[in-house]
C-alpha positions as a Python dict, from the first residue, in 0.01 Angstrom:
ca = {
    (1, 'X'): (0, 0, 0),
    (2, 'X'): (-38, 47, 328),
    (3, 'X'): (-102, -220, 559),
    (4, 'X'): (-323, -47, 802),
    (5, 'X'): (-489, 274, 855),
    (6, 'X'): (-406, 595, 1092),
    (7, 'X'): (-639, 422, 1336),
    (8, 'X'): (-278, 209, 1408),
    (9, 'X'): (-19, 432, 1227),
    (10, 'X'): (-174, 617, 950),
    (11, 'X'): (46, 591, 645),
    (12, 'X'): (168, 905, 435),
    (13, 'X'): (88, 754, 118),
    (14, 'X'): (-295, 652, 236),
    (15, 'X'): (-295, 1031, 308),
    (16, 'X'): (-198, 1197, -31),
    (17, 'X'): (-316, 882, -231),
    (18, 'X'): (-692, 931, -54),
    (19, 'X'): (-931, 1167, -181),
    (20, 'X'): (-951, 1383, 154),
    (21, 'X'): (-894, 1723, 147),
    (22, 'X'): (-519, 1849, 301),
    (23, 'X'): (-739, 2131, 470),
    (24, 'X'): (-1111, 2120, 574),
    (25, 'X'): (-1363, 2270, 343),
    (26, 'X'): (-1442, 2616, 449),
    (27, 'X'): (-1810, 2518, 468),
    (28, 'X'): (-1734, 2281, 780),
    (29, 'X'): (-1471, 2511, 948),
    (30, 'X'): (-1709, 2646, 1221),
    (31, 'X'): (-1865, 2308, 1275),
    (32, 'X'): (-1526, 2144, 1322),
    (33, 'X'): (-1416, 2471, 1555),
    (34, 'X'): (-1762, 2368, 1745),
    (35, 'X'): (-1657, 1953, 1730),
    (36, 'X'): (-1280, 2055, 1849),
    (37, 'X'): (-1414, 2269, 2134),
    (38, 'X'): (-1642, 2040, 2252),
    (39, 'X'): (-1360, 1774, 2289),
    (40, 'X'): (-1089, 1998, 2449),
    (41, 'X'): (-1281, 2228, 2658),
    (42, 'X'): (-950, 2347, 2789),
    (43, 'X'): (-835, 2488, 2505),
    (44, 'X'): (-840, 2867, 2446),
    (45, 'X'): (-959, 2867, 2037),
    (46, 'X'): (-920, 3227, 2050),
    (47, 'X'): (-563, 3196, 2119),
    (48, 'X'): (-362, 3105, 1795),
    (49, 'X'): (-95, 3151, 1570),
    (50, 'X'): (-224, 2934, 1273),
    (51, 'X'): (-536, 2983, 1084),
    (52, 'X'): (-735, 2666, 1261),
    (53, 'X'): (-853, 2560, 858),
    (54, 'X'): (-495, 2417, 860),
    (55, 'X'): (-568, 2132, 1118),
    (56, 'X'): (-675, 1810, 953),
    (57, 'X'): (-952, 1663, 1104),
    (58, 'X'): (-988, 1315, 1009),
    (59, 'X'): (-1095, 1008, 1185),
    (60, 'X'): (-843, 967, 1469),
    (61, 'X'): (-941, 1138, 1789),
    (62, 'X'): (-805, 1219, 2127),
    (63, 'X'): (-671, 905, 2269),
    (64, 'X'): (-641, 756, 1964),
    (65, 'X'): (-254, 694, 1982),
    (66, 'X'): (-187, 577, 2383),
    (67, 'X'): (54, 786, 2529),
    (68, 'X'): (328, 613, 2738),
    (69, 'X'): (357, 770, 3068),
    (70, 'X'): (508, 484, 3273),
    (71, 'X'): (794, 323, 3019),
    (72, 'X'): (915, 6, 3146),
    (73, 'X'): (1232, -63, 3050),
    (74, 'X'): (1527, -343, 3065),
    (75, 'X'): (1877, -375, 3069),
    (76, 'X'): (1964, -262, 2687),
    (77, 'X'): (2197, -599, 2698),
    (78, 'X'): (1858, -795, 2719),
    (79, 'X'): (1785, -1036, 2448),
    (80, 'X'): (1457, -889, 2303),
    (81, 'X'): (1201, -899, 2023),
    (82, 'X'): (1385, -609, 1804),
    (83, 'X'): (1626, -654, 1527),
    (84, 'X'): (2004, -534, 1616),
    (85, 'X'): (1963, -281, 1308),
    (86, 'X'): (1585, -153, 1389),
    (87, 'X'): (1614, 239, 1457),
    (88, 'X'): (1563, 349, 1810),
    (89, 'X'): (1538, 689, 1992),
    (90, 'X'): (1769, 710, 2223),
    (91, 'X'): (1859, 1014, 2478),
    (92, 'X'): (2138, 1016, 2788),
    (93, 'X'): (2134, 1297, 3044),
    (94, 'X'): (2371, 1283, 3345),
    (95, 'X'): (2524, 927, 3248),
    (96, 'X'): (2161, 811, 3249),
    (97, 'X'): (2103, 657, 2920),
    (98, 'X'): (1768, 537, 2719),
    (99, 'X'): (1676, 357, 2380),
    (100, 'X'): (1307, 419, 2261),
    (101, 'X'): (1271, 199, 1967),
    (102, 'X'): (1056, 313, 1660),
    (103, 'X'): (865, 12, 1657),
    (104, 'X'): (656, 104, 1992),
    (105, 'X'): (682, 476, 1904),
    (106, 'X'): (493, 396, 1542),
    (107, 'X'): (199, 337, 1774),
    (108, 'X'): (232, 557, 2059),
    (109, 'X'): (389, 845, 1933),
    (110, 'X'): (462, 978, 2302),
    (111, 'X'): (638, 917, 2612),
    (112, 'X'): (662, 1135, 2937),
    (113, 'X'): (986, 1002, 3087),
    (114, 'X'): (1247, 1160, 3332),
    (115, 'X'): (1570, 1090, 3207),
    (116, 'X'): (1921, 1150, 3441),
    (117, 'X'): (1679, 1379, 3689),
    (118, 'X'): (1533, 1607, 3376),
    (119, 'X'): (1184, 1549, 3286),
    (120, 'X'): (1120, 1493, 2898),
    (121, 'X'): (917, 1401, 2626),
    (122, 'X'): (1031, 1182, 2356),
    (123, 'X'): (816, 1223, 2045),
    (124, 'X'): (819, 1037, 1728),
    (125, 'X'): (569, 1150, 1425),
    (126, 'X'): (636, 843, 1137),
    (127, 'X'): (439, 1038, 900),
    (128, 'X'): (694, 1314, 838),
    (129, 'X'): (936, 1085, 1045),
    (130, 'X'): (1033, 1349, 1287),
    (131, 'X'): (1187, 1219, 1630),
    (132, 'X'): (1289, 1472, 1865),
    (133, 'X'): (1310, 1527, 2243),
    (134, 'X'): (1189, 1790, 2425),
    (135, 'X'): (1258, 1904, 2785),
    (136, 'X'): (916, 1913, 2963),
    (137, 'X'): (997, 2217, 3179),
    (138, 'X'): (817, 2553, 3144),
    (139, 'X'): (796, 2836, 3342),
    (140, 'X'): (909, 2617, 3628),
    (141, 'X'): (596, 2368, 3544),
    (142, 'X'): (706, 2015, 3420),
    (143, 'X'): (389, 1950, 3193),
    (144, 'X'): (279, 1620, 3044),
    (145, 'X'): (158, 1594, 2705),
    (146, 'X'): (-88, 1386, 2511),
    (147, 'X'): (-176, 1299, 2122),
    (148, 'X'): (-461, 1515, 1973),
    (149, 'X'): (-466, 1273, 1733),
    (150, 'X'): (-506, 1564, 1418),
    (151, 'X'): (-213, 1707, 1193),
    (152, 'X'): (-112, 1993, 1062),
    (153, 'X'): (114, 1969, 739),
    (154, 'X'): (92, 1615, 801),
    (155, 'X'): (308, 1648, 1125),
    (156, 'X'): (135, 1526, 1418),
    (157, 'X'): (-50, 1827, 1708),
    (158, 'X'): (21, 1737, 2071),
    (159, 'X'): (-141, 1913, 2376),
    (160, 'X'): (-31, 1978, 2690),
    (161, 'X'): (-310, 1809, 2993),
    (162, 'X'): (-246, 2160, 3214),
    (163, 'X'): (-406, 2384, 2977),
    (164, 'X'): (-461, 2155, 2671),
    (165, 'X'): (-255, 2414, 2441),
    (166, 'X'): (-224, 2267, 2132),
    (167, 'X'): (175, 2201, 1993),
    (168, 'X'): (326, 2145, 1656),
    (169, 'X'): (586, 1861, 1698),
    (170, 'X'): (828, 1918, 1454),
    (171, 'X'): (907, 2236, 1612),
    (172, 'X'): (815, 2208, 2002),
    (173, 'X'): (599, 2531, 1942),
    (174, 'X'): (264, 2584, 2085),
    (175, 'X'): (63, 2730, 1764),
    (176, 'X'): (-297, 2709, 1972),
    (177, 'X'): (-415, 2745, 2309),
    (178, 'X'): (-279, 2986, 2659),
    (179, 'X'): (97, 2887, 2551),
    (180, 'X'): (56, 3037, 2172),
    (181, 'X'): (397, 3119, 2113),
    (182, 'X'): (584, 2883, 2331),
    (183, 'X'): (854, 2706, 2242),
    (184, 'X'): (1002, 2395, 2431),
    (185, 'X'): (1381, 2293, 2500),
    (186, 'X'): (1528, 2101, 2263),
    (187, 'X'): (1696, 1781, 2395),
    (188, 'X'): (2014, 1613, 2199),
    (189, 'X'): (1902, 1250, 2061),
    (190, 'X'): (2020, 1005, 1817),
    (191, 'X'): (1780, 813, 1575),
    (192, 'X'): (2066, 486, 1569),
    (193, 'X'): (2000, 124, 1573),
    (194, 'X'): (1949, -104, 1884),
    (195, 'X'): (2298, -225, 1824),
    (196, 'X'): (2478, 108, 1822),
    (197, 'X'): (2313, 190, 2102),
    (198, 'X'): (2422, -74, 2314),
    (199, 'X'): (2799, -45, 2204),
    (200, 'X'): (2824, 307, 2312),
    (201, 'X'): (2589, 295, 2621),
    (202, 'X'): (2641, -101, 2723),
    (203, 'X'): (2480, -10, 3066),
    (204, 'X'): (2152, 167, 2931),
    (205, 'X'): (1776, 94, 2913),
    (206, 'X'): (1596, -23, 2661),
    (207, 'X'): (1206, 44, 2671),
    (208, 'X'): (975, -248, 2642),
    (209, 'X'): (615, -265, 2573),
    (210, 'X'): (378, -317, 2894),
    (211, 'X'): (139, -563, 2681),
    (212, 'X'): (366, -705, 2371),
    (213, 'X'): (20, -787, 2194),
    (214, 'X'): (-117, -497, 2224),
    (215, 'X'): (-47, -352, 1884),
    (216, 'X'): (187, -546, 1613),
    (217, 'X'): (499, -389, 1699),
    (218, 'X'): (771, -486, 1491),
    (219, 'X'): (504, -422, 1155),
    (220, 'X'): (520, -92, 977),
    (221, 'X'): (195, 89, 840),
    (222, 'X'): (429, 307, 594),
    (223, 'X'): (494, 11, 319),
    (224, 'X'): (692, 99, 44),
    (225, 'X'): (736, 482, 127),
    (226, 'X'): (1095, 498, 48),
    (227, 'X'): (1045, 444, -305),
    (228, 'X'): (695, 599, -451),
    (229, 'X'): (695, 839, -712),
    (230, 'X'): (415, 1145, -612),
    (231, 'X'): (258, 1266, -941),
    (232, 'X'): (380, 1629, -992),
    (233, 'X'): (-9, 1737, -952),
    (234, 'X'): (-50, 1527, -665),
    (235, 'X'): (258, 1712, -481),
    (236, 'X'): (116, 2038, -505),
    (237, 'X'): (-201, 1954, -415),
    (238, 'X'): (-81, 1777, -121),
    (239, 'X'): (213, 1984, -35),
    (240, 'X'): (110, 2306, -69),
    (241, 'X'): (471, 2440, -4),
    (242, 'X'): (762, 2598, -193),
    (243, 'X'): (924, 2270, -290),
    (244, 'X'): (1223, 2172, -487),
    (245, 'X'): (1076, 2046, -810),
    (246, 'X'): (1351, 1789, -871),
    (247, 'X'): (1317, 1643, -503),
    (248, 'X'): (1031, 1394, -359),
    (249, 'X'): (820, 1545, -38),
    (250, 'X'): (985, 1248, 88),
    (251, 'X'): (1368, 1275, 80),
    (252, 'X'): (1517, 1200, 364),
    (253, 'X'): (1719, 1517, 521),
    (254, 'X'): (1876, 1590, 824),
    (255, 'X'): (1767, 1919, 1007),
    (256, 'X'): (1971, 2137, 1238),
    (257, 'X'): (1823, 2423, 1337),
    (258, 'X'): (1711, 2610, 1054),
    (259, 'X'): (1941, 2460, 806),
    (260, 'X'): (1886, 2111, 668),
    (261, 'X'): (2166, 1866, 442),
    (262, 'X'): (2018, 1604, 218),
    (263, 'X'): (2044, 1263, 387),
    (264, 'X'): (2190, 1126, 41),
    (265, 'X'): (2491, 1397, 46),
    (266, 'X'): (2539, 1307, 455),
    (267, 'X'): (2554, 939, 307),
    (268, 'X'): (2778, 985, 10),
    (269, 'X'): (2998, 1210, 182),
    (270, 'X'): (3004, 1012, 520),
    (271, 'X'): (3110, 1316, 667),
    (272, 'X'): (3018, 1688, 655),
    (273, 'X'): (3207, 1956, 837),
    (274, 'X'): (2975, 2352, 832),
    (275, 'X'): (3129, 2580, 1101),
    (276, 'X'): (3155, 2410, 1388),
    (277, 'X'): (2913, 2124, 1274),
    (278, 'X'): (3021, 1749, 1179),
    (279, 'X'): (2800, 1528, 1076),
    (280, 'X'): (2822, 1162, 1027),
    (281, 'X'): (2689, 869, 834),
    (282, 'X'): (2738, 531, 881),
    (283, 'X'): (2545, 187, 760),
    (284, 'X'): (2345, -24, 955),
    (285, 'X'): (2018, 118, 1047),
    (286, 'X'): (1634, -34, 932),
    (287, 'X'): (1432, 189, 741),
    (288, 'X'): (1081, 207, 905),
    (289, 'X'): (936, 330, 560),
    (290, 'X'): (1021, 20, 375),
    (291, 'X'): (908, -335, 453),
    (292, 'X'): (586, -476, 672),
    (293, 'X'): (852, -597, 875),
    (294, 'X'): (1078, -345, 1005),
    (295, 'X'): (1360, -576, 1068),
    (296, 'X'): (1358, -649, 690),
    (297, 'X'): (1376, -232, 604),
    (298, 'X'): (1684, -91, 357),
    (299, 'X'): (1976, 17, 553),
    (300, 'X'): (1946, 378, 563),
    (301, 'X'): (2200, 434, 788),
    (302, 'X'): (2295, 563, 1145),
    (303, 'X'): (2358, 1003, 1139),
    (304, 'X'): (2528, 1192, 1424),
    (305, 'X'): (2531, 1518, 1445),
    (306, 'X'): (2798, 1739, 1715),
    (307, 'X'): (2926, 2029, 1785),
    (308, 'X'): (3296, 2094, 1870),
    (309, 'X'): (3379, 2259, 2165),
    (310, 'X'): (3665, 2294, 2381),
    (311, 'X'): (3574, 1956, 2624),
    (312, 'X'): (3543, 1791, 2227),
    (313, 'X'): (3259, 1724, 2047),
    (314, 'X'): (2923, 1692, 2207),
    (315, 'X'): (2558, 1610, 2080),
    (316, 'X'): (2336, 1882, 1972),
    (317, 'X'): (1969, 1834, 1886),
    (318, 'X'): (1879, 1712, 1547),
    (319, 'X'): (1603, 1584, 1313),
    (320, 'X'): (1613, 1299, 993),
    (321, 'X'): (1289, 1394, 888),
    (322, 'X'): (1121, 1396, 529),
    (323, 'X'): (1237, 1718, 294),
    (324, 'X'): (822, 1833, 297),
    (325, 'X'): (780, 1904, 701),
    (326, 'X'): (1138, 2129, 639),
    (327, 'X'): (963, 2343, 398),
    (328, 'X'): (635, 2377, 553),
    (329, 'X'): (760, 2477, 902),
    (330, 'X'): (1061, 2635, 827),
    (331, 'X'): (1015, 2776, 493),
    (332, 'X'): (1322, 3050, 527),
    (333, 'X'): (1565, 2737, 611),
    (334, 'X'): (1835, 2674, 407),
    (335, 'X'): (1902, 2334, 235),
    (336, 'X'): (2266, 2228, 160),
    (337, 'X'): (2233, 1978, -171),
    (338, 'X'): (2609, 1987, -198),
}
């Protein structure tokens, strides 16, 4: 079972095994909208691309997950309380390399930062294991983002502080408010072990907590999710998407645009080439969805996705997420299984 509630990192396991409905009851819909409008007075809820009933309005609220706006860094080679195989979300722009440990993102989920002169948003949703980085510039403006505390299809909903438009983290797309329909540009990033980051960017920086005692950094609320067997009836109820019946909703996949590959396939082959894409796997990264102590998690390995160019292989944006998120947000996408 999960070791804490979503107030400090709500686990998928807790959500799908409780009686809470996946979507708010219709009778409470008007009340929910009124409450949301009071909490987000700048949001134009009349502009939207989704049905507001799809928003899960559980206990977390705005501000429940404190966004990091002034990240603190130390040289990546500094001895810190992070296991060498623990996962970090890393990015490098114009020679500026930075790593954001998932042990910290688990409790904060968002970081507004500037890397190599580019304003970026580092985002990680532990519920669907989606870790992606976006360019915060839109129409000449630099946006700052925060967390609504709400979910849609078990993926976090974030908002920009300028218009309070709501954005789907998995897509980087605004779904409610003034910016509805707009998308942020993805920035290539890797989810890799701290050791791998140190090897490729010895002069890089590593984010550390401002207050190490603020949250139980290093512990995961997602214990046992890598091995959980969800009954078929519960799958249909909690994941009302067109999922492959022989795969778990929590199966890891490698997402590149509208295509995805089974993580198990990439792990077995260690190298997959598709057109000009090159997807590789190498062991040595702890799972955040296995043990209570992240550094004790089993090995899920490191995935890298690159594209062949005239200048050689270059990183491209990708995501190692859970299967259900891909089918929820990219139902017309292609899943490669062999």
